[in-house]
Structure formats: C-alpha cells, structure tokens
C-alpha positions in Angstrom: 104.3 76.5 106.1 106.5 79.1 108.2 106.8 78.7 112.1 108.0 81.6 114.3 108.9 81.1 117.9 109.3 84.2 120.0 108.5 85.6 123.3 105.1 87.3 122.7 106.0 90.4 124.5 109.3 90.5 122.4 107.4 89.7 119.0 108.9 91.9 116.3 109.7 91.6 112.6 108.9 87.7 112.3 108.2 88.3 108.6 105.1 87.9 106.6 102.2 85.8 108.0 100.6 83.8 105.4 97.5 81.7 105.5 98.3 78.3 107.3 101.1 79.8 109.3 101.6 79.0 113.0 103.1 81.4 115.4 104.1 80.0 118.8 105.0 82.2 121.7 105.6 82.4 125.4 103.9 84.8 127.7 105.6 86.2 130.5 105.3 83.6 133.4 106.0 80.7 130.9 102.5 80.2 129.5 102.6 78.8 125.9 100.5 80.5 123.2 99.9 79.0 119.8 98.0 81.2 117.1 97.2 79.5 113.8 96.5 81.9 111.0 93.9 80.5 108.7 92.2 82.9 106.2 94.7 85.6 106.6 93.9 88.3 103.9 96.6 87.7 101.3 95.1 90.4 98.9 95.0 94.1 99.9 94.2 96.7 97.1 93.3 100.5 97.0 92.3 101.7 93.9 89.7 103.5 91.7 86.7 102.0 89.9 84.3 103.8 87.4 80.4 103.5 88.3 78.0 103.6 85.6 74.3 103.6 85.7 71.6 102.0 83.9 68.3 100.0 84.2 67.7 96.3 83.9 66.6 96.9 80.4 68.2 100.0 79.1 66.1 100.7 76.0 66.6 104.1 74.9 68.5 105.1 77.9 70.9 108.1 77.6 73.1 109.1 80.4 75.4 112.1 80.4 77.8 112.0 83.7 78.5 115.4 85.4 80.5 113.5 88.1 81.7 109.9 88.0 84.2 108.6 90.5 84.7 105.8 92.7 87.5 104.3 95.0 87.5 100.9 96.6 89.6 98.9 99.3 89.9 95.1 99.2 91.2 93.5 102.1 91.1 89.6 101.4 87.6 88.9 100.5 85.8 92.1 101.8 85.6 94.9 99.5 84.4 98.3 100.3 83.6 100.7 97.8 82.8 104.6 97.9 81.2 106.3 94.8 79.9 110.0 93.6 77.8 110.1 90.5 75.8 112.8 89.1 73.9 112.0 86.1 71.3 113.6 83.7 68.9 110.7 82.7 66.6 110.5 79.7 64.5 107.5 78.5 61.3 106.7 77.4 61.7 102.7 76.9 64.1 101.9 79.8 62.5 99.4 82.3 63.4 97.4 85.3 65.4 98.2 88.5 68.1 101.2 88.6 71.6 99.6 88.8 75.1 101.1 89.4 77.4 98.9 87.6 81.2 98.4 87.4 82.2 96.9 90.8 85.8 96.4 90.9 85.3 92.7 91.9 82.1 90.3 91.4 79.9 90.0 94.5 79.9 86.5 96.2 76.3 87.0 97.4 73.3 89.4 97.7 74.2 90.2 101.4 76.5 93.2 100.6 74.9 96.4 101.8 75.4 100.1 102.0 73.7 103.4 102.3 73.3 106.3 100.0 74.7 109.4 101.7 73.1 111.9 99.0 70.4 111.8 96.5 68.7 114.3 94.1 65.4 116.1 95.3 64.0 114.9 91.7 63.9 111.4 92.7 60.3 110.2 93.4 59.7 108.1 96.4 57.0 105.8 96.8 54.5 106.8 99.3 55.1 104.5 102.2 58.9 104.1 101.9 61.3 106.1 103.9 64.7 104.8 103.6 67.0 104.0 100.6 69.7 101.3 101.1 71.8 99.4 98.6 72.4 95.6 97.9 74.8 93.7 95.9 73.4 91.0 93.2 75.1 87.5 93.6 77.8 86.8 90.9 77.4 90.2 89.5 79.5 93.3 89.3 76.4 95.7 89.9 74.3 96.8 92.8 70.9 98.0 93.3 69.1 100.7 95.2 66.1 99.6 97.4 63.2 101.7 99.2 62.5 100.4 102.5 59.3 101.0 104.5 59.1 100.9 108.1 57.3 97.6 108.4 59.8 95.5 106.4 58.4 95.8 102.9 60.9 96.8 100.2 61.0 97.5 96.5 63.9 98.3 94.0 64.1 101.9 92.7 63.1 101.7 89.0 62.4 104.2 86.1 59.0 105.6 88.0 61.2 106.7 90.7 63.8 108.5 88.2 61.7 110.4 85.8 63.3 111.1 82.7 64.8 114.6 81.9 66.2 115.3 85.6 69.7 115.2 87.1 70.2 112.8 89.8 73.1 112.7 92.3 74.1 109.2 94.3 77.0 109.4 96.6 77.5 106.4 99.2 79.4 103.5 100.2 78.8 99.7 100.5 80.7 96.7 101.6 80.4 93.2 100.2 82.3 89.8 100.1 83.7 88.3 97.2 
C-alpha cells in the first residue's frame, strides 16, 4: 500500500493511485486531509466489439449484415457499449425474444439499461407501447429490447415485432455493470 504525503495545492505526479492506497495531505491553513482510495478503477479499456443478432430460439433464422459495428469503453466495473447494426432477417421457425449478442464483458445484473437511437420503419410495435429500451441479462453477454407502455407495462421485442423478409436498423448505446 503506497502512502503519499504532499500539500494538496501542490499535489502533482504522486504516481499511480491504486486500490487500497491512502493519500494524506495538508490544505492551506494547516488542515489535514486524508483520502482513502477503495475501488479505484484498475481496468480502463477502449476497444471494438462485434454485435450479432438472434432470437431466444434461432430456428431457421437467416441474418445478412449490412452494417455491424460496435465500440466500448470499460472503466473499472462499468462498461458502455455503442452499436450500429443493419440486418436483413428471414425466419419462419425462430421464436422468443430478440437479442443483440457479443457484449465484450458479461453483465453482472439485469440492471444495465440503454436506448435505441434509431430503428427501422418495418418494425411492428404492439398497439399500446410507445418507447423502446434496452436491458442486460444477468451473467450473459447479450441484451434484449423491451417495449414500454406509458403505464409501466413492458414486453420484449420478438419475432412478431420483426416480421421476416425486412431490413432492420438498430443504433444505440447502453451502460452496464460487470
């Protein structure tokens, strides 16, 4: 455990602060200040990821990717992903919820959320739903899209919402804990 003692108004280049370090300083006027660093992010990554799409049961799903890009930033236990996907989907036996897979790190909970910035006009919305949101699945490397109603009801986007033979565009971002 490293300990650095400096006057706070002169604190420069004390080195890398790591989890468990203590920084002791003195403010102008002689007041002592101690900062303990617990849970300091020790992992910072900026990289790309490759999003893929499927349903809970892929069946005979055929996916042709027109656009398939993703970038992410990880700071400690927090990951933010951005994605841009354009796909042609055909299916007759696929079923269940639509999933975007390939997250760079497994989600710790189902509390990760995000927003779609763009979708396709061919997507069929259920009548009383007005908003789409993203959510992670605990211990998984994929997320799902949920339709939200104004009164709190929600349901996952599925094969009914994404009829076969169309091009769909999904652009968005989400943040989740690992």
